[in-house]
C-alpha positions as CSV (number, residue, x, y, z in Angstrom):
1,M,-3.0,-11.4,25.7
2,S,-6.2,-12.1,23.9
3,A,-7.2,-10.3,20.7
4,L,-10.4,-9.8,18.7
5,L,-10.1,-9.4,14.9
6,Y,-13.1,-7.6,13.6
7,I,-13.6,-8.1,9.9
8,H,-15.8,-5.5,8.2
9,G,-18.0,-6.0,5.2
10,F,-17.6,-5.2,1.5
11,L,-16.8,-1.5,0.9
12,S,-17.0,-0.9,4.7
13,S,-14.1,0.2,6.9
14,P,-12.7,0.4,10.4
15,K,-14.6,3.7,10.7
16,S,-18.0,2.1,10.2
17,H,-20.5,2.4,13.0
18,K,-20.3,-1.3,14.0
19,A,-16.5,-1.3,14.0
20,I,-16.3,1.8,16.2
21,Q,-19.0,0.5,18.6
22,M,-17.1,-2.8,19.0
23,G,-13.8,-1.0,19.7
24,E,-15.5,1.3,22.2
25,W,-17.2,-1.6,24.0
26,L,-14.0,-3.6,24.2
27,S,-12.0,-0.7,25.6
28,Q,-14.7,-0.2,28.3
29,Y,-15.5,-3.8,29.2
30,R,-12.5,-5.8,28.1
31,P,-9.5,-3.5,28.1
32,Q,-7.1,-6.4,28.3
33,T,-8.3,-7.6,24.8
34,Q,-6.5,-6.1,21.9
35,Y,-8.8,-4.8,19.1
36,L,-7.7,-5.5,15.5
37,C,-9.8,-3.9,12.8
38,P,-7.8,-3.5,9.6
39,F,-8.9,-1.7,6.4
40,L,-9.7,-4.4,3.8
41,T,-9.7,-3.7,0.1
42,P,-12.4,-5.0,-2.2
43,Y,-9.8,-7.2,-3.8
44,P,-10.0,-10.8,-2.5
45,D,-6.3,-11.7,-2.9
46,Q,-5.2,-8.6,-1.0
47,T,-7.8,-9.2,1.7
48,R,-6.9,-12.8,2.1
49,N,-3.2,-11.9,2.5
50,T,-3.9,-9.2,5.0
51,L,-6.1,-11.4,7.1
52,E,-3.8,-14.4,7.0
53,K,-0.8,-12.3,8.1
54,L,-2.8,-10.8,11.0
55,V,-4.0,-14.2,12.2
56,E,-0.6,-15.7,12.0
57,Q,0.9,-12.8,14.0
58,H,-1.7,-13.1,16.8
59,I,-2.6,-16.8,16.9
60,I,0.0,-17.5,19.6
61,G,-2.4,-15.9,22.2
62,S,-6.1,-16.2,22.3
63,L,-7.4,-14.9,19.0
64,Y,-11.2,-14.5,18.3
65,L,-12.9,-13.5,15.1
66,M,-15.9,-11.3,14.4
67,G,-17.2,-10.8,10.9
68,S,-19.9,-8.7,9.5
69,S,-21.5,-9.4,6.1
70,L,-18.7,-10.2,3.7
71,G,-16.4,-10.1,6.8
72,G,-18.6,-13.0,8.0
73,F,-17.5,-15.0,5.0
74,W,-13.9,-14.3,5.6
75,A,-14.2,-15.0,9.4
76,T,-15.8,-18.4,8.6
77,W,-13.0,-19.2,6.2
78,L,-10.3,-18.2,8.7
79,A,-12.1,-20.1,11.5
80,E,-12.1,-23.3,9.4
81,K,-8.5,-22.8,8.3
82,Y,-7.0,-22.0,11.8
83,G,-9.5,-23.5,14.2
84,L,-10.6,-20.2,15.7
85,R,-13.8,-19.2,17.5
86,T,-16.0,-16.8,15.6
87,V,-19.0,-14.6,15.9
88,L,-20.9,-13.8,12.7
89,I,-23.1,-10.8,12.1
90,N,-25.4,-11.1,9.1
91,P,-22.8,-13.2,7.2
92,A,-22.6,-13.4,3.4
93,V,-22.7,-17.1,2.9
94,D,-23.7,-17.4,-0.8
95,L,-21.4,-15.0,-2.6
96,S,-22.7,-15.9,-6.0
97,V,-26.1,-14.4,-5.2
98,G,-24.8,-11.3,-3.5
99,L,-22.1,-10.6,-6.1
100,Y,-24.5,-11.1,-8.9
101,F,-26.9,-8.6,-7.4
102,L,-24.1,-6.0,-6.8
103,L,-22.8,-6.4,-10.3
104,Q,-26.3,-6.1,-11.8
105,Q,-26.9,-2.9,-9.8
106,F,-23.5,-1.5,-11.0
107,T,-24.2,-2.4,-14.6
108,E,-27.7,-0.8,-14.5
109,S,-26.3,2.3,-12.8
110,F,-23.5,2.5,-15.4
111,E,-25.9,2.2,-18.3
112,R,-28.1,5.0,-16.9
113,C,-25.1,7.3,-16.6
114,F,-23.6,6.4,-20.0
115,P,-26.4,5.3,-22.3
116,A,-25.4,3.7,-25.6
């Protein structure tokens, strides 16, 4: 049996619009393909462990990856590590830029809420 592992982006979830649309499309047009869409925490070590376990459980059949945003980063990493086929949707490829921007926004927001 083939499976598609959809990897959502940072602070997204399996209940996001894209994740739900993908699951609905697969059930309608590719019902023989198992849809995997785990909830991933914002903590890299936990996310890596979750994804590696899922890949290792399903790699025996045909496993495909789809990653959105930060999920695209994880999908690229998994594809290189395990030799899997991957589709990327607006992938985060330079994490230093994205994370810097997010941290800067968080810091500014925090400082507005709690001025010194």
